[in-house]
Each structure stands twice: as C-alpha cells, then as structure tokens.
N, C-alpha and C positions, 0 to 999 in steps of 0.2 A: 679687625682681629678679635677673636673671641677671648674673653678673659678665662684664665684657668679656673676650673670649677673646684670649689672647696666644700667641705662639710665637717661638722663636729661629730666625732666618734666618742664612744664611752665604753666602759667595761674594762676591768683591769687586764684581762687576757687579750682583748682586742687591741688595747693601747700598747701593751708590752710587745706584741707581735709587730704592730705597725712601726714602732720605734726601732726595734731590732732588725727588722727585715728591710724597711724602706725609710730610713731617717731623712732622706732627701725630700720626702713628701710631707714632712711634719712642719707646719707653719708656726704653731704655737701650742704649748701645753699649759693648762690652767689647773691649779690645785686649790681645793678648799683650804683657806688659811687657818681654819680651826680644826682641820681633820686630825684625828689621832689614829688613823688606819695605818698600821705598820706595813701592810702589804704594798703600800705605795712607795716605800723607801727604795726598793730596787729600781722601779721605773724612774723615780726622780734622780737617783744616782746615775743611771744610764744616760738620761737626758742631759745631765750636767756634763758628763764625760764626753758626750758627742757635741757639746756646744749648742744644744737646741734652746730655743726661746722658752723660758719657763717663768711663770708668774703665779702669785698667790692672791686669790680674790675671795670676797665674801661668798657665802653659799648662794645668795640670791643671784649672783652673776652666773654661776654654773647652772642654776635652775632656769635662768632666762634662755640659755643657749641649748639646754638639753632637758626635755620634758620627761625623760625616762629615768630609771634609777641608775645614777652615774657613779656611785661609790666614792665620790669626793675628788674625781679627776676626769677631765675631758681634754680632747686635743682637736685642734683645727688642722685638717690635712688636705693636701691637694689630691684630687681624684683623677688619676690617669684613665684614659680610654682603655677599655678592655680589648684584648685581641678578638678578631672576628674570623669569618670564613677564610679570608685570604691568608691570614696568619696560620690558621689551622692547616690549610693545604700545604704550607711550607714546613710547619713544625712536625707534622705526623710522619714525614719521610724519615726523620732522624730517630724515631723511636722503635725499639725492638720489643715485640710482644707487649704492647701497652695495655693497661687496664683503664678504661675510660667510662666515666659516669655521664649520662645524658639525662637532663631533667626537662621534661616536656610540660611547660606551663604550670609550674608550681606557683601558687598565688600568695601564700602566706610567707612573709619575709623570715619569720622565725623557723618555719619548716625548711626554707632554703638554707638558712644558716646552719640548722641541725644536720641537713644533708651534707653540707660542706665539711662540717666537723667530722662526720663519719667517713667521708671520702679521704680526708687527710689522715685519719687514724688507720685506714685500711691501705694507705700507700697508693692511692689512685694517681695516675699520671696526668690526667686531664679531666676537667669538668666542663660540660657544654650546656648552656641554657639560652633560651630565646630572649630577644630584646622586647618583644611585644606580648601582651597578655600574660605576663609573668612577673613575679616579684623580682626586684633588682637588688643589687648589693647596697642596701640602705644601711645606716648605722645600726638599726635593730638587727638586721641579718648578720652584720659583722660581729656584733656583740654575741649573738647566739652561736656563731661559728667559733668563738673563743680563740681567735688567732688564725684559723684555717684559711680565711679569706685572703690573708697576706702571703701564705706559704704555697697555696695551690696554684697550678696553672689553669686559669679560668678563661673560657671563651664565651662571649655573648654574641650570638649569631642572629642574623635576620631571618633565616629559614632553617629549621631543624632538619627537614628532609634533605636539603642540599648538604648540610653538614654530615648527615649519615652517608650520603653518596660519596663524599670525599673520603670518609673513613673506609667505606667498603672498597673503593678504588685502590686503597692502600693496604688491602689484606686484612681489615678488621671485621670480625664477625659481630653482628648486632643482635643482641637478645633483648626482648621487650617483656616487661612484667605485665601479665594479663591472665585472667581466669578462663580463657577460652578452652573448648574441649581439647584442642590440640596442644595446649600448654603442658610443659613438663616441670616437675618439681625441681627446685634449685638443687636438691640433694642428688638428683639423677642427671644433672646437666654438667657437661664438661666445660669448665671456664678457663682452661689452659689456653695459652697462645694469645694472639691479639684479640681483645674482647671489649666490646662496648655494651653497656647495660643501660637500658632506658627505663626510667620510672616516670609515671604520668601524674596528671593533675589530681589533687586531693579527692575530688568527688567523681570526676569523669574518667580518670585514668589516661591512658595513652590515646591520642587522637587517631581516628581510623587511618589517615594517610601515613602517619608515622608508623603505626602498627604494620601497615602494608609493606613498609621498607625494612622491617625487622627480618632477620634470617630465621629466627625461631622465637617462640614465646615461652616464658617461664613463670612459675608462681611459687609462693611460700605455702606449704601445706598448713591448713588450719584445723585444729582439733576441738575447738569449743563452739559456742553458738555464734560468736562474732566472726564474720566472714571477710573482714578487712582490717588492715593495720594503718596507723598513721604513716604517711609517706616517708618521714624521716626514720621511723623505726624499721620499715620495710627496706629502706636503703641500707641501713647498718647491717641487718641480717644478711641481705643478699651479697653485699660487698665482702663481708667477712667469710662467707662460705666460699666465694670466689678466691679470696686471699688464701684460705686454708688449702684449697686444692692446688693453687699455683705454687705454694711453698712445699706441699707434700710430695 
C-alpha cells in the first residue's frame, strides 16, 4: 500500500486557504517561536479552533523544511490526487455554460500559480493542465496562487487533446491563444456560452496538435514593440475580457 504523500507548504495566503478549505488534509502547522508577525494570528486562531496540530519551533527548524521565504509559518499537508480525464468526463455534464481554462505545458511553477490566481479571480469553473512536461502544483506554485489552488476545481490529465475532445463532446467551444493569420482579437471574440480557453507554453505557445483541436484562435492586440506577454499576464487579460462579456 502506498503511503499518503505529504509536502510542506508556505505563504500566509496559501496556508490560510489550505486550513479553511481542507483542514482534514493538514497534518501539522509549525510557527516560528520568535515571530512577531501579527498576520499569523488569524491562521493560528483558526488552527486552534479546528483542533489542528500546532507547534512553535526555532527558525532553523522552519528553514530546514522550507528553503523559500516562508513568513514564519509552514504546514505539512496531505496531497490528494488531482481529478483526471475520467473525473472530467463526469463533472462536465453537470455544468451549464462553464468557463474553463486549459494550460498547455506551462513550465514555470510560479507562472502556473499566477494563472491559477487569475482563474480564481475571474470565476473560472475548471482548470485543466497536463501531468507530463508541465509544472505541477508544487509548494511554490501554491504560494504564488495565494490560495487559489485550494478553491479551484483543477484537473491534471494525461492527454490535453483527449480532454479537449471530452469538452467538445459536451458542447464546449475551444479557443486557443495564437498569433496566426486567422486569429481574432479577444475584443472581437464572443466568449459567451460554454467556453474553454487554451494558453500555451511560455516560449513555444500551444502545441500544433492542441491548436488543431481548437475551434478558433484568439490573440491579445499588442501596440508596442514587444510582441508577447508573460503567460500569466495573458491569462488574466483574456479571462477578464471573457468575464466582462459573460456578465454584460
């Protein structure tokens, strides 16, 4: 029998979300015994009220388990398996006019986390990304997501193309961000209804086979000398234009 996987997470927003959303997955919370950070008070109070295991240790203990800037608090959590294609096939049936973000091989965990943060802010119903050749939900990604990793419905699939086919079979239109000649400005695109938006790798963009399975291509108009944006910035701009239209 495989042991339950655990990992140390850090960052006040990430810990606050993990504790409030999934306290059953929290194994242990460790606070710097010399911390004077008042921002930790709310997390500590919530943890005590929930009866979670809480301890105070020297800074060296926290630094040993977390090499990043941890703000004086870390938590050991159980890492449940993310839903996959089979779950997606079941869950998509119950959604009416969903807005779905598909991330095709984002390599930087900070970019992944920033995309998740934008997805949560824009009210995205699902996020899909691949298991292979992609950043995963590491502690760094979760910290950058600032709590969004715990609130979003996230699917980690073996095959993005198969996931797109599942979506399309359930009436979801797929738009892919690309600067091809046939690409349409996001401001001239209709994002209403059931919509999936694909954003690609930081350097290479959407893979050719993934692009082939998009119903149409879209782009963000650029007015300066720079012809591309960071993928997390592009994600935020595109999602909020979609959200603006869907609310209007």
